[in-house]
C-alpha positions as CSV (number, residue, x, y, z in Angstrom):
1,M,130.9,143.2,98.0
2,K,131.7,145.5,95.1
3,L,130.7,142.9,92.6
4,K,127.4,142.3,94.3
5,I,126.6,146.0,94.2
6,I,127.5,146.3,90.5
7,S,125.4,143.2,89.7
8,S,122.5,144.6,91.7
9,L,122.7,148.0,89.9
10,M,122.7,146.2,86.5
11,I,119.7,144.1,87.5
12,L,117.7,147.1,88.7
13,S,118.5,149.1,85.6
14,A,117.5,146.2,83.4
15,L,114.3,145.7,85.3
16,G,113.5,149.5,85.0
17,L,114.1,149.5,81.2
18,S,112.2,146.3,80.7
19,A,109.3,147.6,82.7
20,C,109.1,150.9,80.7
21,G,109.3,148.9,77.4
22,M,106.8,146.4,78.6
23,F,104.1,148.9,79.4
24,S,104.8,151.1,76.3
25,G,104.6,148.0,74.1
26,A,101.4,146.7,75.8
27,K,99.9,150.1,75.3
28,A,100.8,150.1,71.6
29,T,99.8,146.6,70.7
30,Q,96.7,146.1,72.8
31,S,93.8,145.6,70.4
32,P,90.3,147.0,70.9
33,E,89.0,143.5,71.4
34,V,91.4,143.0,74.4
35,M,90.4,146.4,75.7
36,M,86.7,145.4,75.5
37,E,87.3,142.0,77.2
38,A,89.2,143.8,80.0
39,A,86.5,146.4,80.5
40,P,84.3,144.3,82.9
41,A,87.3,144.1,85.2
42,M,87.6,147.8,85.5
43,E,85.9,150.2,87.8
44,E,83.8,153.1,86.4
45,R,84.1,156.5,87.9
46,V,80.7,158.0,88.7
47,V,80.3,161.6,89.7
48,A,77.6,162.3,92.3
49,G,77.2,165.3,94.5
50,G,80.5,166.8,93.6
51,E,82.5,163.7,94.7
52,Y,83.9,160.7,92.7
53,V,82.1,157.5,93.7
54,S,83.7,154.2,92.9
55,K,81.4,151.6,91.4
56,D,82.9,148.1,91.6
57,I,81.8,146.2,88.5
58,G,84.7,143.9,88.0
59,L,86.1,140.7,89.3
60,S,89.6,142.1,90.0
61,S,90.6,142.7,93.6
62,N,92.4,145.9,92.5
63,P,89.9,147.5,90.1
64,I,90.9,150.5,87.9
65,E,88.9,153.8,87.9
66,R,87.9,155.1,84.5
67,I,89.3,158.6,84.0
68,V,87.9,161.0,81.4
69,I,89.1,164.5,80.7
70,K,86.1,166.5,79.7
71,N,86.3,170.1,78.2
72,A,83.9,172.4,76.4
73,S,83.8,175.6,74.3
74,L,81.2,178.2,73.5
75,S,80.9,181.1,71.2
76,I,78.1,183.6,72.1
77,V,76.8,187.0,71.2
78,V,75.8,189.4,74.1
79,I,75.1,193.1,74.5
80,N,78.1,193.8,76.8
81,P,81.0,191.4,76.4
82,A,83.0,192.9,79.3
83,E,80.1,192.4,81.7
84,A,79.5,188.9,80.4
85,M,83.2,188.0,80.9
86,Q,83.0,189.2,84.5
87,T,79.9,187.2,85.1
88,I,81.5,184.0,83.8
89,A,84.5,184.6,86.0
90,S,82.4,185.0,89.1
91,M,80.3,181.9,88.2
92,A,83.5,179.8,87.9
93,E,84.8,181.0,91.3
94,G,81.4,180.4,92.9
95,M,81.5,176.8,91.7
96,G,84.9,176.2,93.2
97,G,86.9,176.8,90.0
98,W,89.0,179.7,88.7
99,V,89.9,181.8,85.7
100,V,92.7,180.3,83.5
101,S,92.9,183.3,81.1
102,S,90.8,186.3,80.1
103,N,91.2,188.9,77.3
104,L,89.1,191.9,76.3
105,Y,89.9,193.8,73.2
106,K,88.2,195.9,70.4
107,T,87.6,195.3,66.7
108,T,86.2,197.4,63.9
109,T,83.0,196.6,62.0
110,Y,82.4,197.3,58.3
111,E,80.8,200.6,59.5
112,N,84.2,201.6,61.1
113,K,82.6,201.2,64.5
114,E,84.7,199.8,67.4
115,V,83.0,196.9,69.3
116,P,84.4,194.9,72.2
117,I,85.3,191.2,71.9
118,A,86.2,189.0,74.9
119,N,87.7,185.5,75.4
120,I,87.8,183.7,78.8
121,T,88.8,180.3,79.8
122,V,87.8,178.9,83.2
123,R,88.0,175.6,85.1
124,V,85.0,174.3,86.9
125,P,84.4,170.9,88.6
126,A,83.7,168.3,86.0
127,E,80.3,167.4,87.4
128,K,79.2,171.0,87.1
129,L,80.4,171.6,83.5
130,N,76.9,171.2,82.0
131,D,75.5,173.6,84.6
132,A,78.2,176.1,83.8
133,M,77.4,175.9,80.1
134,E,73.7,176.5,80.8
135,Q,74.5,179.6,82.8
136,V,76.8,181.0,80.0
137,K,74.1,180.4,77.4
138,A,71.6,182.1,79.6
139,L,73.6,185.4,79.1
140,V,72.6,185.8,75.4
141,P,69.5,187.8,74.4
142,D,68.2,185.2,72.0
143,A,69.3,181.5,72.3
144,K,68.3,180.7,68.7
145,T,70.5,183.2,67.0
146,D,73.1,184.3,69.7
147,I,74.7,180.9,70.4
148,L,77.1,180.6,67.5
149,N,79.0,177.5,68.5
150,E,78.9,174.8,71.2
151,D,81.3,172.0,71.6
152,I,82.0,169.3,74.3
153,S,84.9,166.9,74.0
154,G,85.9,163.9,76.2
155,Q,89.3,162.1,76.4
156,D,89.5,158.7,78.1
157,V,93.0,158.5,79.7
158,T,92.4,155.4,81.7
159,S,95.0,153.3,79.8
160,E,97.7,156.1,80.0
161,Y,96.9,156.5,83.8
162,T,97.2,152.7,84.4
163,D,100.5,152.4,82.5
164,T,102.0,155.4,84.2
165,T,100.9,154.1,87.7
166,S,102.5,150.7,87.0
167,R,105.7,152.3,85.8
168,L,105.7,154.5,88.9
169,N,105.2,151.6,91.3
170,N,108.1,149.7,89.6
171,L,110.4,152.7,90.0
172,K,109.5,153.2,93.6
173,A,110.4,149.5,94.3
174,A,113.7,150.0,92.5
175,E,114.3,153.1,94.6
176,A,113.7,151.2,97.9
177,Q,116.2,148.5,96.8
178,L,118.8,151.1,95.8
179,V,118.4,152.8,99.2
180,E,119.0,149.4,100.9
181,I,122.1,148.7,98.7
182,M,123.5,152.2,99.4
183,G,123.1,151.6,103.2
184,K,125.2,148.4,102.9
185,A,127.9,150.0,100.6
186,T,131.3,150.7,102.3
187,E,133.5,151.9,99.5
188,T,133.2,155.4,98.1
189,E,133.0,154.2,94.4
190,D,130.2,151.9,95.3
191,V,128.3,154.7,97.1
192,M,128.7,157.1,94.2
193,S,127.5,154.5,91.6
194,V,124.4,153.8,93.7
195,F,123.8,157.4,94.3
196,R,123.9,158.2,90.6
197,E,121.4,155.4,89.8
198,L,119.2,156.5,92.7
199,T,119.2,160.1,91.4
200,N,118.2,158.9,88.0
201,I,115.3,156.7,89.4
202,R,114.0,159.6,91.5
203,E,114.0,161.9,88.5
204,Q,111.9,159.5,86.6
205,I,109.6,159.1,89.6
206,E,109.0,162.9,89.8
207,V,108.1,163.0,86.0
208,L,105.6,160.2,86.2
209,Q,104.1,161.6,89.4
210,G,103.7,164.9,87.7
211,Q,101.8,163.2,84.8
212,L,99.5,161.4,87.3
213,N,98.8,164.7,89.0
214,Y,98.0,166.3,85.7
215,Y,95.5,163.5,84.8
216,D,93.9,163.7,88.3
217,E,93.6,167.5,88.1
218,A,92.3,167.6,84.4
219,A,89.7,164.9,85.1
220,R,88.5,166.7,88.3
221,L,88.3,170.1,86.8
222,S,87.0,170.7,83.3
223,A,88.1,173.6,81.0
224,L,85.4,175.9,79.5
225,S,86.5,178.3,76.9
226,V,84.0,181.1,75.9
227,N,84.3,183.5,72.9
228,I,82.1,186.5,73.6
229,Q,81.1,189.0,70.8
230,A,79.2,192.2,70.8
231,K,75.5,192.1,69.7
232,E,75.9,195.4,67.8
233,A,78.5,193.8,65.5
234,F,75.8,191.4,64.3
235,E,72.9,193.9,63.9
236,P,71.9,193.9,60.2
237,I,71.4,197.1,58.2
238,T,67.7,197.9,57.7
239,I,66.5,200.2,54.9
240,G,62.7,200.5,54.7
241,G,62.2,197.1,56.2
242,W,64.8,195.6,53.8
243,Q,67.9,194.1,55.5
244,P,70.6,193.8,52.9
245,G,73.2,192.8,55.5
246,L,71.1,189.8,56.5
247,E,70.5,188.8,52.9
248,A,74.3,189.1,52.3
249,Q,74.9,186.8,55.3
250,K,72.4,184.3,53.9
251,A,73.9,184.4,50.4
252,L,77.4,183.9,52.0
253,Q,76.1,181.0,54.0
254,A,74.6,179.5,50.9
255,L,77.9,179.9,49.1
256,V,79.8,178.2,51.9
257,N,77.2,175.4,51.9
258,G,77.5,175.0,48.1
259,L,81.3,175.0,48.1
260,K,81.2,172.4,51.0
261,S,78.9,170.1,49.0
262,L,81.1,170.5,45.9
263,I,84.3,169.7,47.8
264,N,82.6,166.7,49.5
265,L,81.5,165.4,46.1
266,L,85.0,165.9,44.7
267,I,86.5,164.0,47.7
268,W,84.0,161.1,47.2
269,F,84.8,161.0,43.5
270,I,88.6,160.9,44.0
271,I,88.6,158.4,46.9
272,F,85.6,156.1,46.0
273,V,84.5,156.6,42.4
274,A,87.8,157.1,40.6
275,P,89.5,153.9,41.8
276,I,86.4,151.8,40.8
277,L,86.3,153.4,37.3
278,L,90.0,152.7,37.0
279,I,89.6,149.1,37.9
280,I,86.8,148.7,35.3
281,A,88.3,150.9,32.5
282,L,91.9,149.6,32.6
283,P,91.0,145.9,31.5
284,I,88.7,147.3,28.8
285,Y,91.4,149.6,27.5
286,L,93.9,146.8,27.4
287,I,91.5,144.5,25.6
288,V,90.6,147.1,23.0
289,R,94.2,148.0,22.5
290,F,95.1,144.3,22.0
291,I,92.3,143.9,19.5
292,R,93.4,146.9,17.5
293,K,96.9,145.6,17.4
294,R,95.8,142.2,16.2
295,R,93.7,143.8,13.5
296,A,96.6,146.0,12.4
297,A,98.9,143.0,12.3
298,T,96.3,141.0,10.3
299,K,95.9,143.8,7.7
300,T,99.6,144.1,7.4
301,Q,100.0,140.4,6.8
302,E,97.1,140.4,4.2
303,V,98.9,143.3,2.3
304,K,102.1,141.5,2.2
305,S,100.5,138.2,1.0
306,I,99.0,140.0,-2.2
307,P,101.3,139.3,-5.1
308,P,102.6,142.5,-6.8
309,K,100.9,143.5,-10.1
310,K,103.0,143.0,-13.2
């Protein structure tokens, strides 16, 4: 009986390790072509009316949902950052989300004037992210000048979710077999061996289940981060209709654009032009050097062949 239990534990451990290695290796070596070929056999997650609707587009009897984590960020200018931050928080709660973090502080302008700045991060349902961004952008006085930055990013975690689910199912199957083995064990040493292996399996199950819960939550609720600055901090100085502050901003922007173009040109020269010039110039240099050496050797031989004058 003891030998059977030890053999079963070794087999289960080997299966668990091989399963983890198999799915990690499959994830690392799977080529884009294979991913594309497998795409028709997957199920696409479609958001409609606040609920996830499964659209069966594959031939597999167990299709996989496509899971995308979608987040966004905004940088805006408003008259009252504190009020705007509270409005965004209320909007997120009204959509069924919540406030992840918020911060209100003050900074000093070049005129030594204190102005407030706010940062807030909220989570809203993924299908309402665009609506939330539009409501935030509606808080600015002028959409052309007061929306400083807007960014939306998406991360497809379908492959990671699939691998984690498969590993979790294998570990649960191993857990069930260990429970069955422990129920049949009669000796204390056998029970303790099975119990240790069972504890290890259950710890791995909890970790993988936590990863799946994170993927589900992150795909269901998108994060929206908003940086809110005060309008008075951006008001240009006006002297008789002349706005030197605005001109300084334009000059600074032109300088940044010029430096960016120069750096881009330098990058292209180093990475693209320089290697080509090196490939062309190196053979020419070697040929010229060879010709010069031959000429020098010929001249030396001619000098040696001239008989000395008596």
